[in-house]
N, C-alpha and C positions, 0 to 999 in steps of 0.2 A: 726526533724523527731520523735518528741515525740509521743508515742502511748498512747491514753487515756486508763485508766483502764477498762472502759466499753467495749472497743474494745478487750482488752485482754481476758476478761471473755467470751465474745461472740465467740472469736476465739477458746478458749478451748472447749466450748460446741459444736461448729460446727465440730471441728477436731475429737472429741470423737464420735459424731454421725456418722461421715463418716467412721471411723474405725469399728464401730459396723455394719454398712451396708455392708462393704466390707468383713466382717467375715474372715479377714486375721490372726487374733490372736486366740490363744487358750483361753478357758474360764479363766484359771489361770492367763495368761498374761493380759487379758482384765481387770481382777479385780485389778491387780497391776496398770495398766494405770488409771483406774477409781479412785482408792484411791489416787494416786499421784495428778491427776488433780483436784479432789474434794478438797484435802487439799490446793492446790495452789489457787484454786478459792476462798476458804474461806480466805486464807491469803491475797489475793489481795483485797477482799471486806473489810477486817479488816483495811488494810492500807489506803483504800480510805477515811476512817473516822478517821484515826489516825493522830494527830497533832504532827509532829516531830520537829516543830520549837521550839525555846527556846529564852531566853534572848540574847541580843547581845553578841557575842563572844568577850571577852575582852583580858586581858593579860595572858590567859592560854596557849598561844602557846608554851612558853618555856617548859611546861610540856608535850606537845603533840609531839610524834614522830611516824610516820606511820609504822616504821619497828621494833622498839625495845621497845616501851612503850605502848602496847595495853591497859593496865589498865588505862591509862590516856585519852584514846579515849572517847569522849563524847558519851553518850548513844544513841543519835539520829543517830550518825555515825555508831556505831556498829550494831544497828538495821537495818539501811539501807543496810549495807554490807551483813548481814545475809539474808535479803529479796531478794537482787539481786542474791546471790548465790543459794538460793532455786528456784528462778524463772528460772535462767539459766539451772540448772540441770533438772527441769521438762520439760522445752521447748525443750532441747536437746534430752531428752528421747522420747518426743512426735514426734520430727522431725525424729528420727531414725525409729520409728515404721511406720510413714507415708512413708518413703523411701522403706520399706520392702513390700509395697503393690504391687510392681512390677516395672520393669525397663521401661515398656511401658506406665506406668501410668503418666498422667500429674498432678502433685501435685499442687493444687490451694492454698495450705496453706504455701508453702515453703517461699515465699517472705514475707508475713506478719509475719510468725514465726521468720524469720531472723531479721526483724526490731525490733520485741519485745525483741530479745536477744541482738542486737547490741547497742541499746540505753543505757542500764545499763553498758555495757562494755565501751562505750564512757564516761559515767559519771565517772566511776572509773578511766579511763585514764586521764580525765581532773583533777580529784582530785590529781593524781600522779604528773601531770605537775605543778600544783599550789604548791604542797608541795616541789617539787624540787626547784622551784623559791624561796620559803620562806626560804629554807635552803642554798641558794646561797648568800654568803656575798658580792659578787661583784655587786649585783643588789642594786641600791639606796634604802635606807630605806623607803622613801615615796612610791616607787613602790611596795615594799614588803607589806607595810601596806594596800595599795589599793587592791593588789591581795588577801590579807587575808580577806578583807571585802567581796570580791566577792566569795571566797571559802565559807564563811558563808552563802551567798545567795544560792550557789549551794547545800550545805548541807540541807538548809531549804526547798528546792524545788526538791531534787534529784529524788524523787519517782513520783511525779505528773507532774511537769513542770520544768525540768532542764534548759530549754532555757531561764528562767528568769535570769540565771547567765549571766553576761555581755559578757564573751568570750567563753562560752561553744558552742554556735551555730557555730562559726567560726572553732573551733577545730573539732567539730563533722563533719562538711562538708568536711574538709580536710581528715579525716579518711574514710568517705564514699567514697570519690573520690579515695582514695588509694585502698579501697577494690574492686573497679571496674577496677583498672589499673594493669594488669599483666606485669611484667618486660619482656623486649625483649632481653636484654643483648647486643647482636650484638657486636659493637666495644667498648662497655663499656664506652661510652661517657656520657650516661644518657640522651641524648637529646630526644630520642624517648619516654622514660619513663616520662620525664618532660612534654612533649607535651600531652601525654595521660592523665596525671594527670590533667592538665589544662582543657582539654576537658571535663573531668568528673566532674569538679567543676561547680556549677550553673552559667551559662554564664552571666546573667545580674544582679547577686546578689552582695551584698557588700562583700560576702565571696571570690568570684573570684577576685574582685578588690583589696581587702586587700592582698591576696596571691600574685597577680601579682606585686603589689607595693613593697611588702616585698622582693621578688626575685630581682626586679630591683634595689632596694636601697642597696643590699648587696655588699660590696666591693669585687671585684673579687680576691683581695689579701688575703681575710680572708679565710684561708684553713679550719678552724673549721666549718663554715657554709657549704662550698662546700662538705666536707667529710660527714657531718651529713645528708645533703640532699641525697647524693649518697646511704648511708645506707638505708635511708627511701624508696628511689625509687627502689633499687635493691633487698631489703630484705636480704642483705648480710652485714657482718661486714666489717669495714675498712680493717682489716687484710685479710679477704677472698678476697676482691676486689683487694688488693695489690698482693696477690698470683696469682689471675687470670690474671691480667695485665702482670705479669712477665712470666707466662706460655704462654700467647699469643705471647709475644716477642720471647721467646725461641723456640717455635714451628714454628714461621713464619706465623701463622694463622692470618687472618684479622678480624675475628669475632668469637663470642661464639654462639654455637647452644643451644638455650634455652631448647631443648628436651634432651640434653646431658650434662646439667650443672653440674650434680652430678659427672660425670666422670672427671671433671677438678680437683677434690680434691683427687682423688685416692681412692683405696679400703679401706685403713686404716684410712682415714680422713673423717670427717663429717663437714657439714656447721655449722657455729657458731649459727645462729638463725634458729628456726624451721620454716618450710614453712607456709605461710599464707593460710588459707582456709576459704571460706564462709560457709562451713559445720559446722564449730565450731568457732564462733566469739571470743572465749577466746584466740585463737592464736594471735589476734591483741593486746590484753592486754599483753600477754607474750612477744610479739615482742617489744612493747614499753619498758616494764620494763627491758628486757635484754639489750636493747640499752642504757638505762639510767645507769644501773649498770656497763656496760662495759665502758661507758664514764667517770663515776666517778673513776673507777679503773685506767684508763689512766691518769687522772688528778693527782691522788695520787702518781703514780710512774713515772710521766713525760714521758709517752710513746707517740709515734706519733699517730695521729688520733683525731677524734672529742671528746671534753670534755663535750659537751652538746648534747642533741637530737635536731632535727630540730623543734619539737613541743615546747620545752623550748625557743628556739631562736625566734620562731614565736610569742609566748605569750609575750615575752619582747617587741617585735616590736608593737604588737597590743595595749599593755598598753601604750607604749610611744607615740602613735599617738592618743590616746583616749582623747577627749576634757574634759570629766569629771575628768579624772586622772590629766590632766594638771592644771585644776582649783584647785584640791585637793593639788597637789604638791606646787603650788604657794602660796596657803593660809597657808600651813604648814611652808613654808619658811618665809613668812611675819611675822607669829607668832614668829618664832625663832629669826628673826632679831629684832623684837620688844622687846624681852626679854633680849637682849644683852645690858648691861650697858657700855657706852663708858668709856674707861680708860683715866684719865687725865695725 
């Protein structure tokens, strides 16, 4: 779903022209919009000619940590993050102004604006998934090295063509499908949500096939995968799902009414994760990072519940089935065996 930079600049011009025609804004507000969008357009044009690629990323990973060592972040990564933040802020501002044109107005820009915002969010989430894998010592070293190589590809193409990354398109399609799939709750089995997600995946694409095979090949006894998938489908934490199931049993009810989901937690309690909304794609990024942090905390203190997100598990599956990865793994192992001197 990559949006060409030319399309983004065209969308900015069309949106501003439409706002000017509608005369819905004061002259002061219109100047703010004009300044912001002019700056963004200039920034987008600058990035279209800016080469963020660099030499092959080597053994600097030990110095790089996404959460605590920002000064070790490569300049191309820091620049890309700043660019995405600026773009998201500007497009969200523009989206809000267009909404204020009136409730009866059919906004022709809402869908393309959402796409422009959701792509960078997916890039940032993919980066987070990759970094989580690289920090996971249970993943084989060859797999982490292969993921590191693809993270380098993602960083070199994040602004113009992130789909050049080997696994970004599959993760992106999963998140797009989730953005279209509202949880039903019901009996809390997750079956309706799972089917809805599958329907929203491209039916004939490799993305749908990969996801289907991933789900089929998961051992039913592996609670981590099942619980991580439930969190992803329901938008609720493992702990919240546990509470809801207990309250269903205690009340004798057979299903949860999705319109009254908040009442299940009581007046003094709140849901662990913020609700997802297509009005602000940043909620999807926070949803992922919150699930990841909660999973890490469970692992550290040995609490029940998933210790990885479903995206991390899905990435491991995708890499394990990738032919290029298998060739890379086998070649590394042959080199290792060749360097071993038999003992007499």
